[in-house]
One Martini backbone bead per residue (centre of mass of N, CA, C, O) as a GRO file, in nm:
protein
  122
    1UNK     BB    1  -1.009   0.490   0.649
    2UNK     BB    2  -0.805   0.775   0.694
    3UNK     BB    3  -0.588   0.906   0.950
    4UNK     BB    4  -0.353   1.042   0.786
    5UNK     BB    5  -0.076   1.255   0.694
    6UNK     BB    6   0.277   1.177   0.735
    7UNK     BB    7   0.559   1.372   0.631
    8UNK     BB    8   0.783   1.305   0.877
    9UNK     BB    9   0.771   1.035   1.079
   10UNK     BB   10   0.690   1.115   1.342
   11UNK     BB   11   0.692   0.891   1.587
   12UNK     BB   12   0.522   0.620   1.693
   13UNK     BB   13   0.456   0.381   1.502
   14UNK     BB   14   0.203   0.419   1.307
   15UNK     BB   15   0.157   0.694   1.098
   16UNK     BB   16  -0.038   0.534   0.888
   17UNK     BB   17  -0.395   0.462   0.839
   18UNK     BB   18  -0.603   0.202   0.702
   19UNK     BB   19  -0.946   0.145   0.728
   20UNK     BB   20  -1.126  -0.175   0.667
   21UNK     BB   21  -1.466  -0.276   0.624
   22UNK     BB   22  -1.562  -0.546   0.451
   23UNK     BB   23  -1.869  -0.563   0.539
   24UNK     BB   24  -1.915  -0.255   0.395
   25UNK     BB   25  -1.888  -0.345   0.116
   26UNK     BB   26  -1.998  -0.334  -0.180
   27UNK     BB   27  -2.099  -0.609  -0.358
   28UNK     BB   28  -1.985  -0.495  -0.637
   29UNK     BB   29  -1.724  -0.519  -0.488
   30UNK     BB   30  -1.418  -0.737  -0.552
   31UNK     BB   31  -1.181  -0.509  -0.529
   32UNK     BB   32  -0.865  -0.417  -0.363
   33UNK     BB   33  -0.606  -0.184  -0.407
   34UNK     BB   34  -0.283  -0.143  -0.263
   35UNK     BB   35  -0.100   0.163  -0.234
   36UNK     BB   36   0.225   0.343  -0.249
   37UNK     BB   37   0.366   0.677  -0.206
   38UNK     BB   38   0.571   0.943  -0.254
   39UNK     BB   39   0.522   1.252  -0.179
   40UNK     BB   40   0.681   1.450  -0.395
   41UNK     BB   41   0.948   1.302  -0.497
   42UNK     BB   42   1.082   1.483  -0.703
   43UNK     BB   43   1.115   1.749  -0.541
   44UNK     BB   44   1.246   1.582  -0.286
   45UNK     BB   45   1.436   1.340  -0.369
   46UNK     BB   46   1.283   1.057  -0.313
   47UNK     BB   47   1.316   0.731  -0.157
   48UNK     BB   48   1.278   0.457   0.038
   49UNK     BB   49   1.591   0.434   0.114
   50UNK     BB   50   1.579   0.730   0.275
   51UNK     BB   51   1.382   0.599   0.476
   52UNK     BB   52   1.350   0.544   0.801
   53UNK     BB   53   1.160   0.286   0.905
   54UNK     BB   54   1.012   0.178   0.647
   55UNK     BB   55   0.670   0.055   0.632
   56UNK     BB   56   0.444  -0.210   0.542
   57UNK     BB   57   0.116  -0.321   0.668
   58UNK     BB   58  -0.091  -0.606   0.717
   59UNK     BB   59  -0.396  -0.629   0.917
   60UNK     BB   60  -0.599  -0.797   1.154
   61UNK     BB   61  -0.815  -0.655   1.373
   62UNK     BB   62  -0.952  -0.896   1.518
   63UNK     BB   63  -0.632  -1.026   1.594
   64UNK     BB   64  -0.368  -0.857   1.524
   65UNK     BB   65  -0.260  -0.986   1.259
   66UNK     BB   66   0.002  -1.031   1.046
   67UNK     BB   67   0.007  -1.068   0.695
   68UNK     BB   68   0.198  -0.820   0.591
   69UNK     BB   69   0.548  -0.714   0.511
   70UNK     BB   70   0.736  -0.409   0.418
   71UNK     BB   71   1.073  -0.306   0.375
   72UNK     BB   72   1.149  -0.007   0.236
   73UNK     BB   73   1.449   0.074   0.307
   74UNK     BB   74   1.593  -0.205   0.202
   75UNK     BB   75   1.398  -0.319  -0.051
   76UNK     BB   76   1.334  -0.006  -0.203
   77UNK     BB   77   1.555   0.112  -0.349
   78UNK     BB   78   1.463   0.360  -0.591
   79UNK     BB   79   1.172   0.368  -0.489
   80UNK     BB   80   0.825   0.539  -0.499
   81UNK     BB   81   0.657   0.271  -0.523
   82UNK     BB   82   0.376   0.039  -0.416
   83UNK     BB   83   0.246  -0.283  -0.456
   84UNK     BB   84   0.096  -0.441  -0.207
   85UNK     BB   85  -0.222  -0.542  -0.259
   86UNK     BB   86  -0.492  -0.779  -0.290
   87UNK     BB   87  -0.843  -0.760  -0.235
   88UNK     BB   88  -1.068  -1.042  -0.264
   89UNK     BB   89  -1.337  -1.216  -0.388
   90UNK     BB   90  -1.408  -1.568  -0.282
   91UNK     BB   91  -1.679  -1.723  -0.240
   92UNK     BB   92  -1.761  -1.474  -0.021
   93UNK     BB   93  -1.455  -1.430   0.039
   94UNK     BB   94  -1.188  -1.278   0.170
   95UNK     BB   95  -0.870  -1.210   0.010
   96UNK     BB   96  -0.502  -1.221  -0.010
   97UNK     BB   97  -0.264  -1.055  -0.234
   98UNK     BB   98   0.056  -1.042  -0.254
   99UNK     BB   99   0.304  -0.828  -0.416
  100UNK     BB  100   0.561  -0.622  -0.369
  101UNK     BB  101   0.595  -0.389  -0.599
  102UNK     BB  102   0.815  -0.185  -0.718
  103UNK     BB  103   0.836   0.165  -0.815
  104UNK     BB  104   0.888   0.474  -1.026
  105UNK     BB  105   0.650   0.616  -0.963
  106UNK     BB  106   0.535   0.971  -0.907
  107UNK     BB  107   0.224   0.871  -0.889
  108UNK     BB  108  -0.101   0.773  -0.911
  109UNK     BB  109  -0.130   0.816  -1.218
  110UNK     BB  110   0.109   0.630  -1.298
  111UNK     BB  111   0.005   0.380  -1.162
  112UNK     BB  112  -0.252   0.347  -1.316
  113UNK     BB  113  -0.131   0.323  -1.600
  114UNK     BB  114   0.049   0.074  -1.532
  115UNK     BB  115  -0.179  -0.118  -1.436
  116UNK     BB  116  -0.333  -0.143  -1.710
  117UNK     BB  117  -0.078  -0.329  -1.817
  118UNK     BB  118  -0.141  -0.520  -1.590
  119UNK     BB  119  -0.217  -0.853  -1.419
  120UNK     BB  120  -0.403  -0.794  -1.123
  121UNK     BB  121  -0.722  -0.771  -1.157
  122UNK     BB  122  -0.817  -0.451  -1.193
   0.00000   0.00000   0.00000
């Protein structure tokens, strides 16, 4: 479940949240790839380095522990997309593989095309 798109970044705490209940994922699905991009980055002339206090984090809601965190403002200047990480099933248990690779992809279609050329197990 996606809690909504915040295009302004106003407000405290996490601006956008994606909630995934892994126990409810169809058993046929064995991988989930998480990506993020700047909406309409070309028209808006934006990259992650221009956005103050921008970050992505993965947390386990059961114990509220942070699994991975990427500081987008400092570490991804000039980048408009990010391959966050891959959640995958291994021997019946969900595992997380942090990727953290910034891209210059201008949208999800570009990200998809470029992912097909890479070996992330997608």
